[in-house]
N, C-alpha and C positions, 0 to 999 in steps of 0.2 A: 430572427432571434439569435442571440449569441449562444455558442455552445456552452453547456454547463462546465463548471470548474472540473478539470480532470484531477482526481486524487489518486496517486500511485502509492500503495502501501507496501513497504518492505516487510514481508511476512516474517522472515527469520529474525529480523531485528526487533520487531514489535513483540512477537511471541517470546523472544529471549529477554525482554526487558523486565519481566516479573518472574522470580524464581518460584513458580507454582508447580513444579514437577513436569513441565513441558518436555523435558529431555527423555522421559519415559515413553512418550507418545507424540512425536512431532507432528504427525499427520492429524491426529485428533485435536491437538492444540491449535493447529492452523485452521481446521474446520470450525472450531469454536470462534476463532477470531473472525473468519469469514461471515459467520452467522450474526455476530455482533455488529459488523459493518453495515448490514442491510438497513438498520435504523437511521444511518446517516445519509442515505441516498436522498430521501425527501426532507428529512429534518435538518440537514446541514451539520456543520461542525462549528465549534466556538468561533464566532466572528465571520463565519462563512455560511450564508443562507443556502438552502437546497433549492432546486435539485442539484445533485452532484453525480458525476460519472466516477464510479469507484473501480479501480483495478488493483487486485492483490497479486503481487509477484511472489511466486514460490520457487524453491530450489531444493535439491537434495531429497531427503526422506519425505518431504511434503509434496513433491511432484505428483501430479495426478489428482490433487484435490479438485473437485468439480466446481464450476461456476454455479451460481444461484441467481434468480432474478434480482437484478440491481447490483450485483458484484461479479465482475468478470475476473476469473482466475487465469493468470498467465504463468505457465510452467517454464522457467528458464532452462534452456538446454545445457547451459554451463553456469556462468556466474550470474547470480541474481542481480548484483550491482550493475553489471554490463547491460542486462536486459532492461533495467529501469532507466539507465542513461539512454538507451535506444528509444524507449517509449517517450521520454521527454523530447528527444530530438525529432521524433515522428509527429509530435504535437503541432508542428507547423505554426508556432507563435501563439497558440492558445494558452490561456492561463492554466498552469500546472502547479499542484502542490504535492510534494513528496514527503511521506511520513517515514522518518528514519532518525536514528541517533548516530548512524555511522558517519564519522567525520569525513572520510575520503569520498564517500558517495555524496554527502552534502556538498562538498566542494565541486564535484563534477557536475551535478545538476544545477547548482547556482550559476556556474559558468555558462550554462545553456539557457538561463533566464527563468528557471523554475524557482518557486519558493519552497522552503522547507519548514517542517515542524516536527516535534518529537513524538515518540510513541504514546505519551500520556494523552495526546489529542484524541486518540481512538481507543484508549484503554479505560473501561469503566470500572475495573476492579482494582 
């Protein structure tokens, strides 16, 4: 059986895409995003049937957010963008979708063969 689609979510970019006061509690906002992502593991994303493998990449004040069943949280030791590029490169040719609106990150992962989509794909609010 083929591996499920690997979906890598740029936590800082997705959390920052809605001005809902996230800057007062970055870690809490990231935990809420992580918890919302769980529904997509089996249910899939628009145009992408589940199951999915979901990875949430965190950096800065959100480092240390724990993984939950269905969503693996990866704390970037430095740049979150660099860690996401590494994860795409480590994918070994499997299908990867990166969720971000960051133009430079989009360019870098597209060069490695990943697909990209914007934050609204995983924002239900």
